[in-house]
FIZA-942421 format. One record per residue: residue number from 1; chain; x, y, z of N, C-alpha, C in turn. Coordinates in Angstrom, 1 decimal, decimal comma. Example, Ala and Ser with C-alpha at 12.3 -4.5 7.8 and 13.67 -1.06 7.14 Angstrom:
REM residues 2
{1; "A"; {13,2; -5,7; 7,8}; {12,3; -4,5; 7,8}; {13,2; -3,3; 7,8}}
{2; "A"; {12,8; -2,2; 7,1}; {13,7; -1,1; 7,1}; {12,9; 0,0; 7,9}}
END
This chain:
REM residues 174
{1; "A"; {36,0; 24,1; -15,4}; {34,8; 24,4; -14,6}; {35,5; 24,5; -13,4}}
{2; "A"; {35,0; 25,8; -12,6}; {35,5; 26,2; -11,5}; {34,3; 25,9; -10,3}}
{3; "A"; {33,6; 24,6; -10,5}; {33,2; 24,4; -9,0}; {33,9; 22,9; -8,4}}
{4; "A"; {33,6; 23,0; -7,3}; {34,5; 22,2; -6,4}; {33,4; 21,8; -5,5}}
{5; "A"; {32,9; 20,4; -5,1}; {32,1; 19,9; -4,2}; {32,3; 19,3; -3,4}}
{6; "A"; {32,6; 19,2; -2,5}; {33,0; 18,6; -0,8}; {31,3; 17,5; -0,3}}
{7; "A"; {32,0; 16,7; -0,1}; {31,0; 15,6; 0,7}; {31,3; 15,0; 1,6}}
{8; "A"; {30,6; 14,8; 2,4}; {31,0; 13,8; 3,7}; {30,0; 13,5; 5,0}}
{9; "A"; {29,9; 13,0; 5,9}; {29,2; 12,8; 7,1}; {29,7; 14,3; 7,6}}
{10; "A"; {29,0; 14,3; 8,7}; {29,0; 15,3; 10,2}; {30,4; 15,6; 10,7}}
{11; "A"; {31,1; 16,7; 10,6}; {32,2; 16,9; 11,5}; {32,9; 15,7; 10,7}}
{12; "A"; {33,3; 15,5; 9,4}; {33,9; 14,8; 8,5}; {34,9; 15,5; 8,3}}
{13; "A"; {35,2; 16,8; 8,6}; {36,1; 18,2; 7,4}; {36,1; 18,8; 7,0}}
{14; "A"; {34,8; 18,7; 6,1}; {34,4; 19,5; 5,0}; {34,6; 20,9; 4,7}}
{15; "A"; {34,3; 21,6; 5,9}; {34,3; 22,6; 6,1}; {35,4; 23,6; 6,5}}
{16; "A"; {36,6; 22,7; 7,0}; {38,0; 23,0; 6,6}; {38,7; 22,8; 6,2}}
{17; "A"; {38,4; 22,1; 5,1}; {38,7; 21,9; 3,8}; {38,4; 23,2; 2,9}}
{18; "A"; {36,8; 23,6; 2,6}; {36,8; 24,0; 2,3}; {37,8; 25,6; 2,4}}
{19; "A"; {37,6; 26,3; 3,5}; {37,8; 27,2; 3,7}; {39,7; 26,8; 3,7}}
{20; "A"; {40,3; 25,9; 3,4}; {42,1; 26,1; 2,8}; {42,0; 26,2; 1,7}}
{21; "A"; {40,4; 25,5; 0,8}; {41,2; 25,5; -0,7}; {40,3; 27,2; -1,2}}
{22; "A"; {39,6; 27,9; -0,3}; {39,5; 29,2; -0,6}; {40,9; 30,2; -0,5}}
{23; "A"; {41,3; 30,1; 0,9}; {42,7; 30,7; 0,9}; {43,7; 30,5; 0,1}}
{24; "A"; {43,6; 29,1; -0,7}; {44,4; 29,0; -1,7}; {44,5; 29,6; -2,5}}
{25; "A"; {43,3; 30,0; -2,9}; {42,7; 30,7; -4,1}; {43,6; 32,0; -4,4}}
{26; "A"; {43,8; 32,9; -3,3}; {44,5; 33,9; -3,5}; {43,9; 35,0; -4,1}}
{27; "A"; {42,1; 34,9; -3,7}; {41,2; 36,0; -4,4}; {40,2; 36,5; -3,1}}
{28; "A"; {39,7; 37,6; -3,6}; {38,6; 37,7; -2,2}; {37,5; 36,7; -2,3}}
{29; "A"; {37,1; 36,4; -1,1}; {36,1; 35,1; -0,6}; {35,1; 36,0; -0,2}}
{30; "A"; {33,7; 35,1; -0,9}; {32,7; 35,6; -0,3}; {32,2; 34,1; 0,7}}
{31; "A"; {31,8; 34,0; 1,6}; {31,0; 32,9; 2,7}; {29,8; 33,3; 2,1}}
{32; "A"; {29,3; 31,9; 1,7}; {27,2; 31,7; 1,5}; {27,0; 30,6; 2,9}}
{33; "A"; {26,8; 31,4; 3,9}; {26,2; 30,6; 4,9}; {24,8; 30,4; 4,7}}
{34; "A"; {24,2; 28,7; 4,7}; {22,6; 28,6; 5,1}; {21,9; 28,5; 6,3}}
{35; "A"; {22,8; 28,4; 7,3}; {22,2; 28,2; 8,8}; {21,2; 29,4; 9,0}}
{36; "A"; {20,7; 28,7; 9,8}; {20,0; 29,3; 11,0}; {20,2; 29,3; 12,7}}
{37; "A"; {19,9; 30,1; 13,4}; {20,2; 29,8; 14,5}; {19,1; 29,3; 15,1}}
{38; "A"; {18,2; 28,3; 15,0}; {17,0; 27,9; 15,8}; {17,0; 27,8; 17,2}}
{39; "A"; {18,8; 27,1; 17,6}; {18,3; 26,9; 18,9}; {19,9; 27,8; 19,8}}
{40; "A"; {20,3; 27,3; 21,3}; {21,4; 28,0; 21,3}; {22,1; 26,7; 20,9}}
{41; "A"; {22,5; 25,8; 20,6}; {23,3; 24,6; 20,3}; {24,0; 24,9; 19,0}}
{42; "A"; {22,9; 25,4; 17,6}; {22,6; 25,7; 16,4}; {23,8; 27,2; 16,6}}
{43; "A"; {23,5; 27,9; 17,0}; {24,1; 29,2; 17,6}; {25,8; 29,5; 17,4}}
{44; "A"; {25,7; 28,2; 18,6}; {27,4; 28,1; 18,9}; {27,6; 27,4; 17,7}}
{45; "A"; {27,6; 26,7; 17,3}; {28,3; 26,6; 16,0}; {28,3; 27,5; 14,9}}
{46; "A"; {27,4; 27,6; 14,5}; {27,3; 29,1; 13,7}; {28,9; 29,9; 14,2}}
{47; "A"; {28,6; 30,4; 15,4}; {29,9; 31,2; 16,1}; {30,9; 30,6; 15,5}}
{48; "A"; {31,0; 29,1; 16,0}; {32,5; 28,9; 15,3}; {32,8; 28,2; 14,2}}
{49; "A"; {31,6; 28,7; 13,4}; {32,1; 28,6; 12,0}; {32,7; 30,1; 11,4}}
{50; "A"; {31,9; 31,0; 12,0}; {32,7; 32,6; 12,0}; {33,4; 33,4; 12,5}}
{51; "A"; {33,9; 32,2; 13,6}; {35,2; 32,6; 14,3}; {36,4; 31,6; 13,2}}
{52; "A"; {36,1; 30,7; 13,0}; {36,8; 30,1; 12,3}; {37,8; 30,8; 10,8}}
{53; "A"; {37,1; 32,0; 10,5}; {36,9; 32,3; 9,1}; {37,4; 33,4; 9,5}}
{54; "A"; {38,4; 34,1; 8,1}; {39,8; 35,1; 8,4}; {37,9; 36,4; 8,2}}
{55; "A"; {38,8; 37,6; 8,8}; {38,1; 38,7; 9,2}; {37,7; 39,7; 7,9}}
{56; "A"; {39,1; 38,9; 7,1}; {38,8; 39,7; 5,2}; {37,7; 39,2; 4,5}}
{57; "A"; {37,1; 38,1; 4,8}; {36,2; 37,3; 4,0}; {35,0; 38,1; 4,4}}
{58; "A"; {33,9; 38,4; 2,9}; {32,6; 38,9; 3,3}; {31,9; 37,4; 3,7}}
{59; "A"; {30,8; 37,6; 4,4}; {29,4; 36,3; 4,9}; {28,4; 36,9; 4,3}}
{60; "A"; {27,5; 36,0; 3,5}; {26,4; 36,6; 3,3}; {25,4; 35,2; 3,7}}
{61; "A"; {24,8; 35,8; 4,8}; {23,7; 34,8; 5,4}; {22,5; 34,6; 4,6}}
{62; "A"; {22,5; 33,2; 3,7}; {21,1; 33,3; 2,9}; {20,8; 32,1; 2,9}}
{63; "A"; {19,8; 31,3; 4,3}; {18,8; 29,9; 4,3}; {18,3; 29,3; 2,4}}
{64; "A"; {17,6; 30,4; 1,8}; {16,4; 30,3; 1,1}; {17,2; 30,5; -0,4}}
{65; "A"; {17,7; 31,8; -0,7}; {17,7; 32,4; -2,0}; {19,3; 32,1; -3,0}}
{66; "A"; {19,7; 30,5; -2,4}; {20,9; 30,8; -2,5}; {21,2; 31,0; -4,0}}
{67; "A"; {20,6; 30,8; -5,1}; {21,1; 31,7; -6,2}; {21,0; 33,0; -6,6}}
{68; "A"; {20,4; 33,6; -5,9}; {20,6; 35,3; -5,7}; {21,7; 35,4; -5,2}}
{69; "A"; {22,3; 34,6; -3,9}; {23,4; 35,1; -3,3}; {24,3; 35,1; -4,2}}
{70; "A"; {24,3; 33,9; -4,8}; {25,9; 33,4; -5,5}; {25,6; 34,8; -6,6}}
{71; "A"; {24,8; 34,7; -7,6}; {24,2; 35,9; -8,3}; {25,1; 37,0; -7,9}}
{72; "A"; {24,5; 37,8; -7,1}; {25,4; 38,9; -6,3}; {26,7; 38,9; -6,2}}
{73; "A"; {27,2; 37,9; -6,7}; {29,0; 37,8; -6,1}; {29,5; 38,3; -7,5}}
{74; "A"; {30,8; 39,2; -7,1}; {31,3; 39,4; -8,3}; {32,4; 38,5; -8,7}}
{75; "A"; {32,3; 38,4; -10,1}; {32,6; 36,5; -11,0}; {34,1; 36,1; -11,0}}
{76; "A"; {35,0; 37,7; -10,1}; {36,6; 36,9; -10,0}; {36,1; 36,5; -8,6}}
{77; "A"; {35,6; 36,6; -7,5}; {35,5; 36,4; -6,4}; {35,4; 34,7; -6,1}}
{78; "A"; {36,3; 34,1; -4,9}; {35,8; 33,1; -4,5}; {34,6; 32,9; -3,4}}
{79; "A"; {33,3; 31,4; -3,8}; {32,5; 31,9; -3,1}; {32,9; 30,4; -2,4}}
{80; "A"; {32,4; 30,4; -0,7}; {32,3; 29,1; -0,2}; {30,8; 29,0; 0,0}}
{81; "A"; {30,0; 28,0; 0,2}; {28,5; 27,8; 0,3}; {28,7; 26,6; 1,3}}
{82; "A"; {28,0; 26,9; 2,1}; {28,7; 26,1; 3,6}; {26,9; 25,8; 4,4}}
{83; "A"; {26,1; 25,3; 4,2}; {25,8; 23,7; 3,7}; {24,7; 23,9; 2,4}}
{84; "A"; {24,7; 22,5; 1,4}; {23,8; 22,3; 0,8}; {22,6; 21,5; 1,3}}
{85; "A"; {23,0; 20,9; 2,6}; {21,9; 20,1; 3,5}; {21,2; 20,9; 4,2}}
{86; "A"; {21,8; 21,9; 5,0}; {20,9; 22,8; 5,8}; {20,1; 23,6; 4,1}}
{87; "A"; {20,3; 24,2; 3,3}; {19,5; 24,4; 2,4}; {18,1; 23,8; 1,5}}
{88; "A"; {18,6; 22,5; 2,2}; {17,8; 21,9; 1,0}; {16,5; 21,7; 1,9}}
{89; "A"; {17,1; 21,5; 3,5}; {16,3; 21,4; 4,8}; {15,0; 22,8; 4,6}}
{90; "A"; {15,8; 24,1; 4,8}; {15,2; 25,1; 4,2}; {14,1; 25,4; 3,4}}
{91; "A"; {14,3; 24,7; 2,2}; {13,4; 24,7; 0,9}; {11,9; 23,9; 1,2}}
{92; "A"; {12,8; 22,8; 1,6}; {11,8; 21,5; 1,9}; {10,7; 21,9; 3,1}}
{93; "A"; {11,0; 22,9; 4,1}; {10,2; 23,7; 4,9}; {9,1; 24,3; 4,8}}
{94; "A"; {9,6; 24,8; 3,4}; {8,8; 25,9; 2,9}; {7,9; 25,3; 1,8}}
{95; "A"; {8,0; 24,2; 1,8}; {7,3; 23,5; 0,2}; {7,7; 23,7; -1,1}}
{96; "A"; {9,3; 24,3; -1,1}; {9,5; 24,7; -2,5}; {10,2; 23,4; -3,5}}
{97; "A"; {9,8; 23,6; -4,5}; {10,3; 22,7; -5,4}; {11,6; 23,1; -5,4}}
{98; "A"; {12,8; 21,7; -4,8}; {13,8; 21,8; -4,4}; {14,7; 21,5; -5,7}}
{99; "A"; {14,4; 20,7; -6,4}; {15,7; 19,8; -7,3}; {15,5; 20,4; -8,5}}
{100; "A"; {14,3; 21,3; -9,2}; {14,1; 22,0; -10,1}; {15,4; 23,6; -10,1}}
{101; "A"; {15,1; 23,6; -8,1}; {15,8; 25,1; -7,8}; {17,5; 24,6; -7,3}}
{102; "A"; {17,7; 23,2; -7,3}; {19,2; 22,8; -7,2}; {19,7; 23,1; -8,3}}
{103; "A"; {19,2; 22,3; -9,5}; {19,9; 22,3; -10,9}; {20,2; 23,8; -11,6}}
{104; "A"; {19,0; 24,8; -11,3}; {19,6; 26,0; -11,4}; {20,8; 26,6; -11,2}}
{105; "A"; {20,7; 26,3; -9,2}; {21,8; 27,1; -8,8}; {23,3; 26,1; -9,1}}
{106; "A"; {23,1; 24,8; -9,4}; {24,5; 24,3; -9,7}; {24,9; 24,6; -11,1}}
{107; "A"; {24,1; 24,7; -12,3}; {24,4; 25,3; -13,4}; {25,0; 27,0; -12,8}}
{108; "A"; {24,2; 27,1; -12,2}; {24,8; 28,4; -12,3}; {26,7; 29,0; -11,4}}
{109; "A"; {26,2; 27,8; -10,5}; {27,8; 27,7; -9,3}; {29,0; 27,3; -10,5}}
{110; "A"; {28,6; 26,3; -11,3}; {29,4; 26,0; -12,3}; {30,0; 26,8; -13,6}}
{111; "A"; {29,2; 27,6; -13,7}; {29,3; 28,5; -14,5}; {29,8; 30,3; -14,3}}
{112; "A"; {29,7; 30,2; -13,1}; {30,4; 31,6; -13,0}; {31,7; 31,7; -13,3}}
{113; "A"; {32,0; 32,8; -13,3}; {33,7; 33,3; -13,5}; {35,2; 32,6; -12,7}}
{114; "A"; {34,9; 33,0; -11,4}; {35,4; 32,7; -10,3}; {35,1; 31,1; -9,7}}
{115; "A"; {35,7; 30,8; -8,2}; {35,8; 29,5; -8,1}; {34,3; 29,4; -6,8}}
{116; "A"; {34,3; 28,5; -6,9}; {32,7; 27,8; -6,0}; {33,1; 26,8; -5,4}}
{117; "A"; {33,2; 26,7; -4,2}; {33,4; 25,8; -3,4}; {32,3; 25,2; -2,2}}
{118; "A"; {31,9; 24,1; -2,6}; {30,3; 23,7; -2,1}; {30,4; 22,9; -1,0}}
{119; "A"; {29,7; 22,9; -0,1}; {30,1; 21,8; 1,4}; {28,8; 21,4; 1,4}}
{120; "A"; {28,4; 19,8; 1,1}; {27,4; 19,3; 1,8}; {27,5; 17,5; 2,5}}
{121; "A"; {26,4; 17,7; 3,6}; {26,4; 16,2; 3,9}; {26,2; 15,1; 3,0}}
{122; "A"; {26,6; 13,6; 3,2}; {26,4; 12,9; 2,3}; {24,8; 12,0; 3,2}}
{123; "A"; {23,7; 12,3; 3,6}; {22,9; 11,7; 4,3}; {22,9; 10,4; 4,1}}
{124; "A"; {22,8; 10,0; 2,7}; {22,0; 8,5; 2,9}; {23,0; 7,5; 2,8}}
{125; "A"; {24,1; 7,3; 4,1}; {25,1; 5,8; 4,1}; {24,3; 5,7; 5,0}}
{126; "A"; {23,3; 5,9; 6,5}; {22,9; 5,2; 7,5}; {22,1; 4,5; 7,1}}
{127; "A"; {21,0; 4,1; 8,2}; {20,0; 3,5; 7,8}; {18,6; 4,3; 7,1}}
{128; "A"; {17,6; 3,5; 7,0}; {16,7; 4,0; 6,3}; {16,0; 4,9; 7,5}}
{129; "A"; {15,5; 6,2; 7,1}; {14,9; 6,7; 7,8}; {13,1; 6,1; 8,2}}
{130; "A"; {13,0; 6,2; 9,2}; {11,6; 5,5; 9,4}; {10,5; 6,6; 9,1}}
{131; "A"; {10,5; 7,6; 8,8}; {9,3; 8,7; 8,4}; {9,2; 8,9; 7,1}}
{132; "A"; {8,2; 9,4; 6,5}; {8,3; 9,4; 4,8}; {9,1; 10,9; 4,6}}
{133; "A"; {8,6; 12,2; 5,6}; {9,8; 13,2; 5,6}; {11,0; 13,2; 5,2}}
{134; "A"; {11,8; 12,1; 6,5}; {13,1; 12,0; 6,6}; {13,8; 11,3; 5,2}}
{135; "A"; {12,6; 10,3; 4,6}; {13,1; 9,5; 3,4}; {13,5; 10,6; 2,3}}
{136; "A"; {12,7; 11,5; 2,4}; {12,6; 12,5; 1,3}; {13,2; 13,7; 1,3}}
{137; "A"; {13,6; 13,9; 2,8}; {14,7; 14,9; 3,0}; {15,9; 14,4; 2,2}}
{138; "A"; {16,2; 12,9; 2,8}; {16,9; 12,2; 2,1}; {17,8; 11,9; 0,9}}
{139; "A"; {16,0; 11,4; 0,1}; {16,5; 11,3; -1,6}; {17,0; 12,7; -1,5}}
{140; "A"; {16,1; 13,9; -1,7}; {16,2; 15,2; -1,7}; {17,5; 15,5; -2,3}}
{141; "A"; {18,4; 15,4; -0,5}; {19,7; 15,8; -0,7}; {20,7; 14,9; -1,7}}
{142; "A"; {20,4; 13,5; -1,4}; {21,5; 12,7; -2,7}; {20,7; 12,9; -3,8}}
{143; "A"; {20,2; 14,1; -4,0}; {20,0; 14,0; -5,7}; {20,3; 15,7; -6,2}}
{144; "A"; {20,6; 16,5; -5,1}; {21,1; 17,7; -5,0}; {22,4; 17,5; -5,2}}
{145; "A"; {22,9; 16,7; -4,4}; {24,1; 16,5; -4,8}; {24,9; 16,1; -5,5}}
{146; "A"; {24,2; 15,2; -6,2}; {24,3; 14,7; -7,5}; {24,4; 15,6; -8,5}}
{147; "A"; {23,3; 16,1; -8,4}; {23,1; 17,3; -9,5}; {24,7; 18,4; -9,8}}
{148; "A"; {25,2; 19,0; -8,3}; {26,1; 19,7; -8,4}; {27,1; 18,7; -8,8}}
{149; "A"; {27,5; 17,5; -8,1}; {28,9; 16,8; -8,5}; {28,9; 16,7; -10,2}}
{150; "A"; {27,7; 16,6; -10,8}; {27,1; 16,2; -12,3}; {28,5; 17,6; -12,6}}
{151; "A"; {28,1; 18,6; -12,0}; {28,8; 19,7; -12,9}; {30,1; 20,2; -12,6}}
{152; "A"; {30,5; 20,0; -11,4}; {31,7; 20,1; -10,7}; {33,3; 19,6; -11,4}}
{153; "A"; {34,2; 20,4; -11,5}; {35,1; 19,7; -12,2}; {36,4; 19,2; -11,3}}
{154; "A"; {36,3; 19,4; -9,7}; {36,2; 18,5; -8,7}; {35,5; 18,2; -7,8}}
{155; "A"; {35,7; 17,3; -7,2}; {34,6; 16,8; -6,0}; {35,4; 15,5; -5,3}}
{156; "A"; {35,2; 15,9; -4,1}; {35,8; 14,9; -2,9}; {34,7; 14,5; -1,8}}
{157; "A"; {34,9; 13,2; -1,5}; {34,3; 12,7; -0,3}; {35,1; 13,0; 0,9}}
{158; "A"; {35,0; 13,5; 1,7}; {35,4; 14,0; 3,0}; {35,5; 12,8; 4,3}}
{159; "A"; {36,4; 12,3; 4,5}; {36,4; 11,3; 5,7}; {37,4; 11,8; 6,9}}
{160; "A"; {37,2; 11,8; 8,0}; {37,9; 12,1; 9,0}; {39,2; 13,1; 8,4}}
{161; "A"; {38,7; 14,3; 8,1}; {39,6; 15,0; 7,5}; {40,4; 14,9; 6,5}}
{162; "A"; {40,1; 13,8; 5,7}; {40,8; 13,0; 4,5}; {39,7; 13,4; 2,8}}
{163; "A"; {40,3; 13,9; 2,3}; {39,4; 14,3; 1,0}; {40,0; 12,8; 0,0}}
{164; "A"; {38,7; 11,9; -0,7}; {38,8; 10,9; -1,2}; {38,4; 11,6; -2,9}}
{165; "A"; {39,3; 11,8; -3,5}; {38,4; 12,6; -4,8}; {37,4; 11,6; -5,8}}
{166; "A"; {36,4; 11,8; -6,0}; {35,7; 11,8; -6,8}; {35,9; 11,2; -8,4}}
{167; "A"; {36,3; 10,7; -9,1}; {36,6; 10,7; -10,4}; {35,2; 10,3; -11,1}}
{168; "A"; {35,0; 11,8; -12,4}; {34,3; 11,4; -13,6}; {34,8; 10,3; -14,5}}
{169; "A"; {33,3; 9,5; -14,5}; {33,4; 8,4; -15,6}; {34,0; 7,3; -15,1}}
{170; "A"; {34,6; 7,1; -13,4}; {35,7; 5,8; -13,3}; {35,0; 4,6; -13,5}}
{171; "A"; {35,1; 3,4; -13,4}; {34,5; 2,7; -14,1}; {35,6; 1,3; -13,5}}
{172; "A"; {35,3; 0,5; -12,3}; {36,2; -0,4; -12,4}; {37,1; -1,2; -13,4}}
{173; "A"; {37,9; -1,5; -13,1}; {38,9; -2,4; -14,1}; {38,7; -4,1; -13,9}}
{174; "A"; {38,4; -5,1; -15,2}; {38,1; -6,3; -15,1}; {36,7; -6,7; -15,2}}
END
């Protein structure tokens, strides 16, 4: 399997690790960005992410049609998707059926010829959100993350710049 999933909190180092892993592949890289600059602060974040990427990488900005973006990339190319969290928010805002779409995109990411590195926030670790929409979003992101990790050859939880591997089939002893 050529799918790697990096989960963690905001500013945990997921994107930096994704860039490092993509550089190590030694093949062309396409960076698929799902963010949209809705305000000045977000525009600044997007600009910083652009500045962090090598100039020779191609960037595809696709906030909604993630499956089509992945399918359009040559099989031998490494893809970095940053991030599923914003993609889910974009789909939810459009009233799209998120989970079936996520299952299909996860399958596509896992079965393409080249490596795919996916970044997503783990939003369900905090307090229970007050509004029904926020709870729906939290639940959807958790289900989408699980769909991708189920298909991943490698997955890690990133905390303070450190990756903790998520082992498939792990069970505590004793």
